[in-house]
N, CA, C and O atoms as a Tinker XYZ file with bonds, in Angstrom:
   388  protein
     1  N      0.856000   -1.171000    0.000000    73     2
     2  CA     0.000000    0.000000    0.000000    64     1     3
     3  C      0.901000    1.231000    0.000000    63     2     4     5
     4  O      1.817000    1.337000    0.815000    81     3
     5  N      0.639000    2.151000   -0.909000    73     3     6
     6  CA     1.417000    3.380000   -1.011000    64     5     7
     7  C      0.493000    4.590000   -0.859000    63     6     8     9
     8  O     -0.639000    4.584000   -1.343000    81     7
     9  N      0.985000    5.616000   -0.188000    73     7    10
    10  CA     0.260000    6.880000   -0.008000    64     9    11
    11  C      1.013000    7.956000   -0.783000    63    10    12    13
    12  O      2.214000    8.142000   -0.582000    81    11
    13  N      0.311000    8.666000   -1.670000    73    11    14
    14  CA     0.910000    9.700000   -2.508000    64    13    15
    15  C      0.104000   10.988000   -2.336000    63    14    16    17
    16  O     -1.125000   10.953000   -2.286000    81    15
    17  N      0.796000   12.118000   -2.247000    73    15    18
    18  CA     0.142000   13.418000   -2.064000    64    17    19
    19  C      0.646000   14.405000   -3.117000    63    18    20    21
    20  O      1.831000   14.428000   -3.449000    81    19
    21  N     -0.283000   15.224000   -3.637000    73    19    22
    22  CA     0.070000   16.284000   -4.576000    64    21    23
    23  C     -0.759000   17.522000   -4.257000    63    22    24    25
    24  O     -1.859000   17.411000   -3.715000    81    23
    25  N     -0.237000   18.702000   -4.590000    73    23    26
    26  CA    -0.971000   19.961000   -4.489000    64    25    27
    27  C     -0.901000   20.686000   -5.820000    63    26    28    29
    28  O      0.107000   20.631000   -6.525000    81    27
    29  N     -2.000000   21.372000   -6.153000    73    27    30
    30  CA    -2.095000   22.124000   -7.399000    64    29    31
    31  C     -2.749000   23.473000   -7.116000    63    30    32    33
    32  O     -3.562000   23.584000   -6.198000    81    31
    33  N     -2.403000   24.503000   -7.895000    73    31    34
    34  CA    -3.047000   25.802000   -7.714000    64    33    35
    35  C     -4.516000   25.734000   -8.138000    63    34    36    37
    36  O     -4.871000   24.994000   -9.056000    81    35
    37  N     -5.352000   26.501000   -7.469000    73    35    38
    38  CA    -6.784000   26.553000   -7.791000    64    37    39
    39  C     -7.196000   28.004000   -7.997000    63    38    40    41
    40  O     -6.670000   28.908000   -7.348000    81    39
    41  N     -8.145000   28.219000   -8.909000    73    39    42
    42  CA    -8.592000   29.571000   -9.229000    64    41    43
    43  C    -10.061000   29.804000   -8.943000    63    42    44    45
    44  O    -10.517000   30.947000   -8.962000    81    43
    45  N    -10.816000   28.741000   -8.676000    73    43    46
    46  CA   -12.260000   28.916000   -8.493000    64    45    47
    47  C    -12.797000   27.979000   -7.415000    63    46    48    49
    48  O    -12.184000   26.970000   -7.065000    81    47
    49  N    -13.958000   28.353000   -6.909000    73    47    50
    50  CA   -14.616000   27.509000   -5.924000    64    49    51
    51  C    -15.418000   26.427000   -6.643000    63    50    52    53
    52  O    -15.789000   26.567000   -7.809000    81    51
    53  N    -15.669000   25.358000   -5.918000    73    51    54
    54  CA   -16.454000   24.236000   -6.434000    64    53    55
    55  C    -17.728000   24.159000   -5.614000    63    54    56    57
    56  O    -17.699000   24.370000   -4.401000    81    55
    57  N    -18.847000   23.858000   -6.261000    73    55    58
    58  CA   -20.137000   23.980000   -5.586000    64    57    59
    59  C    -20.540000   22.814000   -4.683000    63    58    60    61
    60  O    -21.233000   23.030000   -3.689000    81    59
    61  N    -20.127000   21.591000   -5.000000    73    59    62
    62  CA   -20.584000   20.484000   -4.151000    64    61    63
    63  C    -19.626000   19.303000   -4.178000    63    62    64    65
    64  O    -18.732000   19.219000   -5.020000    81    63
    65  N    -19.838000   18.391000   -3.231000    73    63    66
    66  CA   -19.044000   17.164000   -3.130000    64    65    67
    67  C    -19.410000   16.206000   -4.258000    63    66    68    69
    68  O    -20.469000   16.319000   -4.876000    81    67
    69  N    -18.505000   15.259000   -4.510000    73    67    70
    70  CA   -18.780000   14.217000   -5.494000    64    69    71
    71  C    -18.125000   12.918000   -5.037000    63    70    72    73
    72  O    -17.077000   12.929000   -4.390000    81    71
    73  N    -18.754000   11.809000   -5.380000    73    71    74
    74  CA   -18.215000   10.475000   -5.101000    64    73    75
    75  C    -18.522000    9.612000   -6.313000    63    74    76    77
    76  O    -19.686000    9.399000   -6.655000    81    75
    77  N    -17.465000    9.113000   -6.965000    73    75    78
    78  CA   -17.660000    8.251000   -8.129000    64    77    79
    79  C    -16.768000    7.022000   -8.009000    63    78    80    81
    80  O    -15.695000    7.069000   -7.409000    81    79
    81  N    -17.231000    5.937000   -8.587000    73    79    82
    82  CA   -16.464000    4.700000   -8.596000    64    81    83
    83  C    -16.589000    3.915000   -7.309000    63    82    84    85
    84  O    -17.175000    4.369000   -6.327000    81    83
    85  N    -16.019000    2.722000   -7.343000    73    83    86
    86  CA   -15.976000    1.832000   -6.185000    64    85    87
    87  C    -14.583000    1.222000   -6.099000    63    86    88    89
    88  O    -13.907000    1.035000   -7.110000    81    87
    89  N    -14.174000    0.919000   -4.887000    73    87    90
    90  CA   -12.896000    0.243000   -4.715000    64    89    91
    91  C    -13.151000   -1.243000   -4.905000    63    90    92    93
    92  O    -13.970000   -1.836000   -4.204000    81    91
    93  N    -12.471000   -1.817000   -5.824000    73    91    94
    94  CA   -12.604000   -3.231000   -6.105000    64    93    95
    95  C    -11.444000   -3.658000   -6.981000    63    94    96    97
    96  O    -10.572000   -2.850000   -7.300000    81    95
    97  N    -11.430000   -4.872000   -7.356000    73    95    98
    98  CA   -10.344000   -5.397000   -8.169000    64    97    99
    99  C    -10.218000   -4.607000   -9.471000    63    98   100   101
   100  O    -11.117000   -4.638000  -10.312000    81    99
   101  N     -9.114000   -3.909000   -9.631000    73    99   102
   102  CA    -8.859000   -3.172000  -10.854000    64   101   103
   103  C     -9.625000   -1.886000  -11.007000    63   102   104   105
   104  O     -9.676000   -1.341000  -12.110000    81   103
   105  N    -10.227000   -1.371000   -9.947000    73   103   106
   106  CA   -11.007000   -0.140000  -10.047000    64   105   107
   107  C    -10.605000    0.810000   -8.932000    63   106   108   109
   108  O     -9.649000    0.552000   -8.201000    81   107
   109  N    -11.337000    1.912000   -8.803000    73   107   110
   110  CA   -10.987000    2.943000   -7.828000    64   109   111
   111  C    -12.193000    3.809000   -7.528000    63   110   112   113
   112  O    -13.191000    3.787000   -8.248000    81   111
   113  N    -12.084000    4.571000   -6.453000    73   111   114
   114  CA   -13.101000    5.564000   -6.153000    64   113   115
   115  C    -12.428000    6.918000   -5.995000    63   114   116   117
   116  O    -11.272000    7.020000   -5.586000    81   115
   117  N    -13.184000    7.951000   -6.330000    73   115   118
   118  CA   -12.730000    9.326000   -6.179000    64   117   119
   119  C    -13.741000   10.050000   -5.301000    63   118   120   121
   120  O    -14.937000   10.064000   -5.592000    81   119
   121  N    -13.246000   10.651000   -4.227000    73   119   122
   122  CA   -14.059000   11.505000   -3.371000    64   121   123
   123  C    -13.533000   12.920000   -3.549000    63   122   124   125
   124  O    -12.349000   13.177000   -3.328000    81   123
   125  N    -14.403000   13.833000   -3.946000    73   123   126
   126  CA   -14.027000   15.210000   -4.204000    64   125   127
   127  C    -14.817000   16.104000   -3.269000    63   126   128   129
   128  O    -16.040000   15.991000   -3.195000    81   127
   129  N    -14.139000   16.991000   -2.554000    73   127   130
   130  CA   -14.786000   17.863000   -1.576000    64   129   131
   131  C    -14.282000   19.286000   -1.754000    63   130   132   133
   132  O    -13.072000   19.512000   -1.784000    81   131
   133  N    -15.197000   20.257000   -1.874000    73   131   134
   134  CA   -14.774000   21.652000   -1.972000    64   133   135
   135  C    -14.044000   22.095000   -0.710000    63   134   136   137
   136  O    -14.391000   21.677000    0.394000    81   135
   137  N    -13.031000   22.943000   -0.877000    73   135   138
   138  CA   -12.315000   23.527000    0.250000    64   137   139
   139  C    -12.105000   25.008000   -0.024000    63   138   140   141
   140  O    -12.166000   25.455000   -1.170000    81   139
   141  N    -11.858000   25.758000    1.033000    73   139   142
   142  CA   -11.554000   27.183000    0.887000    64   141   143
   143  C    -10.079000   27.340000    0.563000    63   142   144   145
   144  O     -9.248000   26.540000    0.993000    81   143
   145  N     -9.767000   28.369000   -0.193000    73   143   146
   146  CA    -8.365000   28.641000   -0.481000    64   145   147
   147  C     -8.053000   28.591000   -1.951000    63   146   148   149
   148  O     -8.950000   28.520000   -2.792000    81   147
   149  N     -6.779000   28.629000   -2.253000    73   147   150
   150  CA    -6.320000   28.682000   -3.637000    64   149   151
   151  C     -5.478000   27.465000   -3.997000    63   150   152   153
   152  O     -4.562000   27.548000   -4.815000    81   151
   153  N     -5.799000   26.338000   -3.377000    73   151   154
   154  CA    -5.038000   25.114000   -3.617000    64   153   155
   155  C     -5.978000   23.919000   -3.721000    63   154   156   157
   156  O     -6.998000   23.848000   -3.035000    81   155
   157  N     -5.615000   22.990000   -4.586000    73   155   158
   158  CA    -6.275000   21.685000   -4.639000    64   157   159
   159  C     -5.286000   20.679000   -4.060000    63   158   160   161
   160  O     -4.102000   20.685000   -4.397000    81   159
   161  N     -5.793000   19.817000   -3.183000    73   159   162
   162  CA    -4.940000   18.808000   -2.562000    64   161   163
   163  C     -5.433000   17.426000   -2.966000    63   162   164   165
   164  O     -6.628000   17.138000   -2.891000    81   163
   165  N     -4.509000   16.574000   -3.395000    73   163   166
   166  CA    -4.835000   15.217000   -3.834000    64   165   167
   167  C     -4.127000   14.224000   -2.927000    63   166   168   169
   168  O     -2.918000   14.311000   -2.710000    81   167
   169  N     -4.896000   13.278000   -2.402000    73   167   170
   170  CA    -4.365000   12.209000   -1.564000    64   169   171
   171  C     -4.742000   10.881000   -2.206000    63   170   172   173
   172  O     -5.921000   10.586000   -2.400000    81   171
   173  N     -3.737000   10.089000   -2.531000    73   171   174
   174  CA    -3.956000    8.822000   -3.227000    64   173   175
   175  C     -3.486000    7.671000   -2.352000    63   174   176   177
   176  O     -2.355000    7.672000   -1.867000    81   175
   177  N     -4.360000    6.688000   -2.151000    73   175   178
   178  CA    -3.995000    5.423000   -1.509000    64   177   179
   179  C     -4.115000    4.354000   -2.570000    63   178   180   181
   180  O     -5.199000    4.115000   -3.103000    81   179
   181  N     -2.999000    3.710000   -2.878000    73   179   182
   182  CA    -3.024000    2.717000   -3.942000    64   181   183
   183  C     -2.420000    1.402000   -3.469000    63   182   184   185
   184  O     -1.483000    1.378000   -2.671000    81   183
   185  N     -2.968000    0.331000   -3.969000    73   183   186
   186  CA    -2.460000   -1.001000   -3.627000    64   185   187
   187  C     -1.253000   -1.371000   -4.482000    63   186   188   189
   188  O     -0.613000   -2.396000   -4.249000    81   187
   189  N     -0.944000   -0.533000   -5.473000    73   187   190
   190  CA     0.157000   -0.821000   -6.395000    64   189   191
   191  C      1.311000    0.144000   -6.104000    63   190   192   193
   192  O      1.187000    1.345000   -6.340000    81   191
   193  N      2.409000   -0.368000   -5.603000    73   191   194
   194  CA     3.561000    0.462000   -5.249000    64   193   195
   195  C      4.431000    0.787000   -6.467000    63   194   196   197
   196  O      4.468000    0.034000   -7.440000    81   195
   197  N      5.130000    1.926000   -6.390000    73   195   198
   198  CA     6.133000    2.260000   -7.385000    64   197   199
   199  C      5.650000    3.020000   -8.609000    63   198   200   201
   200  O      6.372000    3.092000   -9.603000    81   199
   201  N      4.447000    3.591000   -8.568000    73   199   202
   202  CA     3.914000    4.289000   -9.736000    64   201   203
   203  C      3.697000    5.778000   -9.479000    63   202   204   205
   204  O      2.829000    6.390000  -10.101000    81   203
   205  N      4.469000    6.364000   -8.575000    73   203   206
   206  CA     4.325000    7.791000   -8.262000    64   205   207
   207  C      4.445000    8.657000   -9.516000    63   206   208   209
   208  O      3.649000    9.580000   -9.690000    81   207
   209  N      5.403000    8.391000  -10.385000    73   207   210
   210  CA     5.583000    9.196000  -11.597000    64   209   211
   211  C      4.375000    9.088000  -12.527000    63   210   212   213
   212  O      3.987000   10.073000  -13.156000    81   211
   213  N      3.794000    7.921000  -12.616000    73   211   214
   214  CA     2.597000    7.736000  -13.439000    64   213   215
   215  C      1.429000    8.512000  -12.861000    63   214   216   217
   216  O      0.704000    9.186000  -13.593000    81   215
   217  N      1.241000    8.421000  -11.540000    73   215   218
   218  CA     0.190000    9.179000  -10.879000    64   217   219
   219  C      0.389000   10.677000  -11.099000    63   218   220   221
   220  O     -0.571000   11.400000  -11.368000    81   219
   221  N      1.618000   11.137000  -10.985000    73   219   222
   222  CA     1.925000   12.560000  -11.181000    64   221   223
   223  C      1.553000   12.991000  -12.594000    63   222   224   225
   224  O      0.960000   14.054000  -12.777000    81   223
   225  N      1.892000   12.187000  -13.592000    73   223   226
   226  CA     1.567000   12.526000  -14.977000    64   225   227
   227  C      0.053000   12.601000  -15.193000    63   226   228   229
   228  O     -0.430000   13.510000  -15.867000    81   227
   229  N     -0.687000   11.664000  -14.634000    73   227   230
   230  CA    -2.151000   11.661000  -14.773000    64   229   231
   231  C     -2.754000   12.863000  -14.067000    63   230   232   233
   232  O     -3.636000   13.523000  -14.617000    81   231
   233  N     -2.293000   13.158000  -12.859000    73   231   234
   234  CA    -2.834000   14.302000  -12.119000    64   233   235
   235  C     -2.467000   15.625000  -12.801000    63   234   236   237
   236  O     -3.289000   16.540000  -12.855000    81   235
   237  N     -1.255000   15.731000  -13.314000    73   235   238
   238  CA    -0.856000   16.938000  -14.054000    64   237   239
   239  C     -1.778000   17.152000  -15.256000    63   238   240   241
   240  O     -2.196000   18.275000  -15.540000    81   239
   241  N     -2.082000   16.080000  -15.942000    73   239   242
   242  CA    -2.969000   16.183000  -17.110000    64   241   243
   243  C     -4.369000   16.630000  -16.691000    63   242   244   245
   244  O     -4.963000   17.492000  -17.339000    81   243
   245  N     -4.894000   16.056000  -15.623000    73   243   246
   246  CA    -6.225000   16.435000  -15.147000    64   245   247
   247  C     -6.255000   17.910000  -14.749000    63   246   248   249
   248  O     -7.187000   18.630000  -15.107000    81   247
   249  N     -5.248000   18.358000  -14.015000    73   247   250
   250  CA    -5.242000   19.738000  -13.526000    64   249   251
   251  C     -4.849000   20.758000  -14.595000    63   250   252   253
   252  O     -4.860000   21.957000  -14.319000    81   251
   253  N     -4.510000   20.325000  -15.784000    73   251   254
   254  CA    -4.343000   21.260000  -16.903000    64   253   255
   255  C     -5.684000   21.882000  -17.269000    63   254   256   257
   256  O     -5.731000   23.003000  -17.774000    81   255
   257  N     -6.790000   21.152000  -17.015000    73   255   258
   258  CA    -8.131000   21.621000  -17.369000    64   257   259
   259  C     -9.017000   21.907000  -16.162000    63   258   260   261
   260  O    -10.041000   22.575000  -16.301000    81   259
   261  N     -8.650000   21.425000  -15.001000    73   259   262
   262  CA    -9.479000   21.597000  -13.804000    64   261   263
   263  C     -8.749000   22.529000  -12.841000    63   262   264   265
   264  O     -7.589000   22.299000  -12.500000    81   263
   265  N     -9.444000   23.591000  -12.405000    73   263   266
   266  CA    -8.794000   24.586000  -11.545000    64   265   267
   267  C     -9.580000   24.854000  -10.267000    63   266   268   269
   268  O     -9.501000   25.949000   -9.711000    81   267
   269  N    -10.335000   23.868000   -9.796000    73   267   270
   270  CA   -11.154000   24.036000   -8.606000    64   269   271
   271  C    -10.387000   23.826000   -7.307000    63   270   272   273
   272  O     -9.447000   23.035000   -7.238000    81   271
   273  N    -10.814000   24.560000   -6.276000    73   271   274
   274  CA   -10.248000   24.414000   -4.929000    64   273   275
   275  C    -10.953000   23.228000   -4.257000    63   274   276   277
   276  O    -12.070000   23.355000   -3.757000    81   275
   277  N    -10.292000   22.101000   -4.258000    73   275   278
   278  CA   -10.896000   20.864000   -3.756000    64   277   279
   279  C     -9.873000   20.017000   -3.017000    63   278   280   281
   280  O     -8.662000   20.197000   -3.147000    81   279
   281  N    -10.406000   19.095000   -2.242000    73   279   282
   282  CA    -9.615000   17.998000   -1.681000    64   281   283
   283  C    -10.099000   16.753000   -2.410000    63   282   284   285
   284  O    -11.290000   16.440000   -2.397000    81   283
   285  N     -9.183000   16.054000   -3.036000    73   283   286
   286  CA    -9.523000   14.822000   -3.756000    64   285   287
   287  C     -8.851000   13.659000   -3.041000    63   286   288   289
   288  O     -7.642000   13.653000   -2.812000    81   287
   289  N     -9.671000   12.681000   -2.699000    73   287   290
   290  CA    -9.158000   11.446000   -2.108000    64   289   291
   291  C     -9.408000   10.322000   -3.106000    63   290   292   293
   292  O    -10.538000   10.098000   -3.539000    81   291
   293  N     -8.348000    9.628000   -3.458000    73   291   294
   294  CA    -8.451000    8.507000   -4.393000    64   293   295
   295  C     -8.058000    7.236000   -3.657000    63   294   296   297
   296  O     -6.992000    7.152000   -3.047000    81   295
   297  N     -8.944000    6.253000   -3.729000    73   295   298
   298  CA    -8.674000    4.928000   -3.182000    64   297   299
   299  C     -8.615000    3.982000   -4.369000    63   298   300   301
   300  O     -9.624000    3.717000   -5.023000    81   299
   301  N     -7.407000    3.473000   -4.638000    73   299   302
   302  CA    -7.149000    2.732000   -5.866000    64   301   303
   303  C     -6.864000    1.262000   -5.589000    63   302   304   305
   304  O     -6.181000    0.907000   -4.629000    81   303
   305  N     -7.411000    0.420000   -6.463000    73   303   306
   306  CA    -7.146000   -1.018000   -6.387000    64   305   307
   307  C     -6.562000   -1.515000   -7.700000    63   306   308   309
   308  O     -6.854000   -2.634000   -8.124000    81   307
   309  N     -5.739000   -0.693000   -8.348000    73   307   310
   310  CA    -5.063000   -1.116000   -9.560000    64   309   311
   311  C     -5.681000   -0.609000  -10.846000    63   310   312   313
   312  O     -5.547000   -1.258000  -11.883000    81   311
   313  N     -6.362000    0.541000  -10.811000    73   311   314
   314  CA    -6.975000    1.097000  -12.014000    64   313   315
   315  C     -5.909000    1.550000  -13.013000    63   314   316   317
   316  O     -4.804000    1.927000  -12.624000    81   315
   317  N     -6.244000    1.510000  -14.276000    73   315   318
   318  CA    -5.339000    1.986000  -15.321000    64   317   319
   319  C     -5.371000    3.514000  -15.367000    63   318   320   321
   320  O     -6.335000    4.116000  -14.895000    81   319
   321  N     -4.338000    4.156000  -15.926000    73   319   322
   322  CA    -4.347000    5.618000  -16.032000    64   321   323
   323  C     -5.586000    6.166000  -16.757000    63   322   324   325
   324  O     -6.113000    7.210000  -16.371000    81   323
   325  N     -6.042000    5.487000  -17.777000    73   323   326
   326  CA    -7.248000    5.931000  -18.481000    64   325   327
   327  C     -8.471000    5.910000  -17.592000    63   326   328   329
   328  O     -9.301000    6.817000  -17.647000    81   327
   329  N     -8.588000    4.882000  -16.774000    73   327   330
   330  CA    -9.708000    4.788000  -15.842000    64   329   331
   331  C     -9.609000    5.869000  -14.771000    63   330   332   333
   332  O    -10.624000    6.433000  -14.362000    81   331
   333  N     -8.401000    6.160000  -14.319000    73   331   334
   334  CA    -8.193000    7.218000  -13.325000    64   333   335
   335  C     -8.685000    8.548000  -13.881000    63   334   336   337
   336  O     -9.427000    9.262000  -13.207000    81   335
   337  N     -8.285000    8.886000  -15.091000    73   335   338
   338  CA    -8.694000   10.140000  -15.705000    64   337   339
   339  C    -10.207000   10.198000  -15.895000    63   338   340   341
   340  O    -10.820000   11.240000  -15.664000    81   339
   341  N    -10.809000    9.095000  -16.312000    73   339   342
   342  CA   -12.260000    9.031000  -16.469000    64   341   343
   343  C    -12.962000    9.308000  -15.147000    63   342   344   345
   344  O    -13.893000   10.112000  -15.103000    81   343
   345  N    -12.532000    8.654000  -14.067000    73   343   346
   346  CA   -13.165000    8.857000  -12.758000    64   345   347
   347  C    -12.988000   10.299000  -12.272000    63   346   348   349
   348  O    -13.913000   10.880000  -11.705000    81   347
   349  N    -11.812000   10.870000  -12.490000    73   347   350
   350  CA   -11.583000   12.265000  -12.100000    64   349   351
   351  C    -12.511000   13.209000  -12.864000    63   350   352   353
   352  O    -13.082000   14.130000  -12.280000    81   351
   353  N    -12.658000   12.983000  -14.150000    73   351   354
   354  CA   -13.544000   13.811000  -14.962000    64   353   355
   355  C    -14.996000   13.645000  -14.549000    63   354   356   357
   356  O    -15.751000   14.617000  -14.552000    81   355
   357  N    -15.400000   12.430000  -14.194000    73   355   358
   358  CA   -16.751000   12.194000  -13.692000    64   357   359
   359  C    -16.997000   12.953000  -12.396000    63   358   360   361
   360  O    -18.051000   13.566000  -12.222000    81   359
   361  N    -16.029000   12.912000  -11.488000    73   359   362
   362  CA   -16.167000   13.623000  -10.218000    64   361   363
   363  C    -16.241000   15.127000  -10.451000    63   362   364   365
   364  O    -17.051000   15.809000   -9.824000    81   363
   365  N    -15.408000   15.649000  -11.342000    73   363   366
   366  CA   -15.435000   17.088000  -11.651000    64   365   367
   367  C    -16.800000   17.484000  -12.209000    63   366   368   369
   368  O    -17.346000   18.520000  -11.830000    81   367
   369  N    -17.353000   16.673000  -13.100000    73   367   370
   370  CA   -18.658000   16.972000  -13.676000    64   369   371
   371  C    -19.756000   16.915000  -12.610000    63   370   372   373
   372  O    -20.631000   17.780000  -12.572000    81   371
   373  N    -19.711000   15.905000  -11.754000    73   371   374
   374  CA   -20.710000   15.772000  -10.690000    64   373   375
   375  C    -20.638000   16.943000   -9.709000    63   374   376   377
   376  O    -21.664000   17.358000   -9.171000    81   375
   377  N    -19.455000   17.474000   -9.474000    73   375   378
   378  CA   -19.283000   18.557000   -8.506000    64   377   379
   379  C    -19.828000   19.895000   -9.008000    63   378   380   381
   380  O    -19.951000   20.844000   -8.233000    81   379
   381  N    -20.149000   19.975000  -10.278000    73   379   382
   382  CA   -20.674000   21.219000  -10.837000    64   381   383
   383  C    -22.100000   21.506000  -10.375000    63   382   384   385
   384  O    -22.566000   22.642000  -10.461000    81   383
   385  N    -22.786000   20.485000   -9.888000    73   383   386
   386  CA   -24.139000   20.690000   -9.384000    64   385   387
   387  C    -25.093000   20.657000  -10.498000    63   386   388
   388  O    -26.296000   20.810000  -10.285000    81   387
């Protein structure tokens, strides 16, 4: 089990919480919660060790288009990078209200 943390600049507030996905074999869940301030914080718990650089690349790509002040908690059970991006985009869309 590995714990990974990232922070990104934020420019706007987010209107509501979001929860997408489930933790299971080869899948993941994303919990997104609005926070005050000018930073987005990402906390990842993954069952697959040694992929920090991959996680960083996926999160960098997501935050190229998303600028909300949020706390994102990801609980991963071996999801692929494409699935990670899909779940993040689903959570962002759900948080729009």
